[in-house]
SENUVEX-876663 format. One record per residue (C-alpha): residue number from 1; chain; x, y, z. Coordinates in steps of 0.1 Angstrom, whole numbers, plus 2048, in hexadecimal, padded with zeros to 3 digits. Layout:
BEGIN
<k->NUM c->A u->X v->Y w->Z>
...
This chain:
BEGIN
<k->1 c->A u->AA7 v->442 w->9F1>
<k->2 c->A u->AC3 v->43E w->9D8>
<k->3 c->A u->AD9 v->45C w->9CE>
<k->4 c->A u->ACB v->470 w->9B2>
<k->5 c->A u->ADF v->473 w->992>
<k->6 c->A u->AC7 v->483 w->979>
<k->7 c->A u->AC6 v->4A6 w->96B>
<k->8 c->A u->ABD v->4C3 w->982>
<k->9 c->A u->A9A v->4C6 w->973>
<k->10 c->A u->A92 v->4A3 w->981>
<k->11 c->A u->AA8 v->49F w->9A1>
<k->12 c->A u->A97 v->4BC w->9B3>
<k->13 c->A u->A79 v->4A5 w->9BA>
<k->14 c->A u->A77 v->48D w->9D8>
<k->15 c->A u->A73 v->471 w->9BF>
<k->16 c->A u->A7F v->475 w->99B>
<k->17 c->A u->A64 v->473 w->981>
<k->18 c->A u->A72 v->454 w->971>
<k->19 c->A u->A74 v->442 w->992>
<k->20 c->A u->A4F v->44B w->999>
<k->21 c->A u->A45 v->440 w->976>
<k->22 c->A u->A57 v->41E w->979>
<k->23 c->A u->A4D v->416 w->99D>
<k->24 c->A u->A28 v->41C w->994>
<k->25 c->A u->A2A v->40A w->972>
<k->26 c->A u->A1D v->429 w->960>
<k->27 c->A u->A19 v->426 w->93A>
<k->28 c->A u->A2E v->437 w->920>
<k->29 c->A u->A17 v->454 w->917>
<k->30 c->A u->A0D v->45A w->93C>
<k->31 c->A u->A32 v->459 w->946>
<k->32 c->A u->A3B v->473 w->92C>
<k->33 c->A u->A1F v->489 w->938>
<k->34 c->A u->A2D v->487 w->95B>
<k->35 c->A u->A50 v->48D w->94F>
<k->36 c->A u->A48 v->4AC w->93A>
<k->37 c->A u->A31 v->4BC w->955>
<k->38 c->A u->A4C v->4B6 w->970>
<k->39 c->A u->A68 v->4C7 w->95C>
<k->40 c->A u->A57 v->4E3 w->948>
<k->41 c->A u->A61 v->4FF w->960>
<k->42 c->A u->A85 v->4F4 w->962>
<k->43 c->A u->A8E v->4E8 w->93F>
<k->44 c->A u->A7A v->4F0 w->91F>
<k->45 c->A u->A5F v->507 w->92C>
<k->46 c->A u->A3D v->506 w->91C>
<k->47 c->A u->A4B v->4F0 w->900>
<k->48 c->A u->A4A v->4D4 w->919>
<k->49 c->A u->A26 v->4DC w->922>
<k->50 c->A u->A1D v->4DA w->8FD>
<k->51 c->A u->A2E v->4B8 w->8FB>
<k->52 c->A u->A19 v->4AD w->919>
<k->53 c->A u->9F9 v->4B9 w->908>
<k->54 c->A u->A02 v->4A4 w->8E9>
<k->55 c->A u->A04 v->484 w->8FE>
<k->56 c->A u->9E3 v->48D w->90F>
<k->57 c->A u->9D3 v->492 w->8ED>
<k->58 c->A u->9E0 v->46F w->8E3>
<k->59 c->A u->9D2 v->45F w->902>
<k->60 c->A u->9B1 v->46F w->8FD>
<k->61 c->A u->9AF v->465 w->8D9>
<k->62 c->A u->9B7 v->440 w->8E0>
<k->63 c->A u->99C v->441 w->8FA>
<k->64 c->A u->981 v->44E w->8E3>
<k->65 c->A u->984 v->473 w->8E7>
<k->66 c->A u->991 v->487 w->8CA>
<k->67 c->A u->99E v->4A8 w->8D5>
<k->68 c->A u->9B7 v->4C0 w->8C6>
<k->69 c->A u->9C8 v->4DD w->8D8>
<k->70 c->A u->9D6 v->4F9 w->8C4>
<k->71 c->A u->9EF v->511 w->8D5>
<k->72 c->A u->9F6 v->533 w->8C7>
<k->73 c->A u->A0E v->549 w->8DB>
<k->74 c->A u->9FF v->549 w->8FE>
<k->75 c->A u->9DC v->540 w->8F2>
<k->76 c->A u->9CE v->51D w->8F3>
<k->77 c->A u->9B2 v->516 w->8DA>
<k->78 c->A u->9A0 v->4F5 w->8E1>
<k->79 c->A u->98F v->4E2 w->8C5>
<k->80 c->A u->97B v->4C5 w->8D2>
<k->81 c->A u->96A v->4A9 w->8C0>
<k->82 c->A u->95C v->48B w->8D3>
<k->83 c->A u->956 v->46A w->8C1>
């Protein structure tokens, strides 16, 4: 395995998220979900989890499920509409 050069919030893993994403030909939205979920504890906290949720919402929407997640403080309120 090549020497790791990325930020601490990524190089702690056996394989860096971007290497995993590229090796497995993972799409843009899915790759961002992986990125944000991997780093949330070490970089931007729950803000990164919210970003991951937004990408999940987009994937669901383009696949026929319309779902919106509203976050207030520590509470998550789900509003779901299925086409």
